[in-house]
N, C-alpha and C positions, 0 to 999 in steps of 0.2 A: 467433872472437874475441868476447869478452864485453864488453859496455858496462857501465861502472860509473858510478854517479851520485855526484857530489860534493855533499855537503850543506854549505851555508854557514850557520852560525848567526850571527844578529845579536843583540847584547846588548840586553836590554830597556832601557827608558828610565832606570830607576834605576841600572843598571850603567853606562850611558853617562854619566849625571850624576856618578856617583862617580869615574869615570875622568877626566872633565873637571875635577872639583874637585881631584883629586890632581895633575893636570898644573898647575893654577893654583897650588896650594900649593907645588909644587917650584919653579915660576918665581918666585913671591913670595919664597921662601926665598933665591933668588939675587939678590934686590933689585929684581925687576920690580914697579914701583908699579902698573901697570895690572892685573896679575894680582891684586895685593892689593886693589885697588879693586873688582874683580869679586867677590872673596871677601867683602869688606865689604858690598857691595850684596846679596849672597845671604843674609847672616846678620844684618844689622843689625836687622831687624824682630823676629826671635826673641830676640835678645840684649837689645833694648830692653824687650820685654815681660817677660823674666826679671828684669831690673834694676828695672823699675817695680814688679813684684810683691814683690820683696825689700825695696825701700826704702820704698814707699808714697808717694814724692814724685817728680813728673815731673822737676824740676830735678836732684835728686840722681841719679836714674836716668840722665839724659842725661850727667852727669859720669862716672858709672860705666861707661857704654857707651864713652865716649871713652877712659877709662883702660884698659878691657879691650882695645880695638883697638890702642891704642898699645903696650900690653904684648905683645899677640900679634905685632905687627910686629917688635918687638925680639927676641922669643923664637923667631920662626919658623925661623931657621936651625937651632935645636936641636930642632924638632918631630920626633918619631918617629912613624912611621906605624902604631904598634901600636893606636892608637885612631883614630876618625875625626876629621877637622878640627873638625867641629861639636861633638863631645864635648869636645875639647881647649879649644876657644874657650868653651864653656859653663863649664868649670871655671875658666878665667881670669876670666870675668865674675863668677862667684860670689866668687872671691877678691878682685876689685876692690871689690865691695860690702862684703865683710867687712872689708877693709882700711880702707875709708872709715868704716865703723861703728866700728872700733877707734879710729881717729883722732878721731872725734867723741866717743866715750865718754870719752876721756881729757881732752877740753877742755870738755865740757858736763856739767851735772848732769842725770842721767837718772833718771826715776822708774821703779821696777821694776814696780809694779802701778798700774793705772789703775782708778778707780772704775767698776764695771760699769754703773751707771746713767748715768754721764757718757758712757761708750762707747755705750750705747743711744741717748742723746739725739743724740750726734754722728752716728751712722749714720743715724738717722731724719731728721735735718736735712740731712745732706750728700747723701743719695741717695734715689732712689725705691725703693719696696719691691723686694726681690730683686735689688738691684744688688750682685752678688757681688764685683766688683772694689773697690767702695767699702767693703764690709763687711770685706774682707781688709785694705785699707789702714788701717781703723780698729782692727784688732786690736793688742793690746800687742806691742811689738817681738819679744820672744822667741817668742811664740806664732805671729806672722806668719812669722818666718824659718823655723821648723820646719815649719809648714804648707806653705809654698812649696817647700822642699827635699824633704820627705818626701811630703807629700800630692799635690803637683802635678808635681814633677819626678822622683819615683821614687827618691830617695836612700834608703838604708837608715838606720835610726836610728844605727847605728855611724858611717856616713859623715857624717851631719848633725852628730852630736855632735862628731866630730873637727874638722869645718870650723868649727863655732861655738864650740869650746872649752868644751863643757859635758859633763856625764855623760849616758850613754845613757838612764838613767832620767828625767833632766830632759827629754830630747828627747821621750820617750814621753808624759810628763806635759804638756808644752807642746802637743803635737799633740792630745791629748785636750781640753785647755783651749780650743785654737783651734776645734776642731770644735763643742764645746759652745757657745762664744760665737757662732759663725756660725749655728748652729741657732736659738739664742735670738733673735739679731738679725734673722734672715730669717724668723722665725715658722715654723720647721720642727719644732716640738716633736714628738718621737716618731719623726721620720724620720731615716734615716742620712745623714750629711753626708760 
């Protein structure tokens, strides 16, 4: 009689977390508020940082975070597990920022270009040297949005252009503009940004 050994494999921490998150997503989709609260706590920091980078305003970012989570709660029963919950929530947050931006654009007069020297002064007055977050907030809106989506969050130019309602060439130009302005404002002439 031969003895056989049984090998029991335990999932790694990332796989366990993914399984727990999927369980919470399914429970929240059935209306479990505690499960949704756990999802909220797990993702609110990252979504807040995303919204803050996209809007440049703490108050507007907080409103967008709230809008994103309310939208996620309402749409959760229709969530398909083809992508991760965090990817899905990320997209909802970007859409919340863009929807708020479209709403503001129709009700406010917005200047397309800001004087670069005024931008220089604002960055130098508002932040200590090399304060990247402040420099990003000080960028003109179009350049900031493309920089955050393409440069920081890895969107392709096609995806960013589609989300922002601009041409792909405009997305590329705005990213180039944002990088050049950041390099100038952070005194990084000749360095890659």
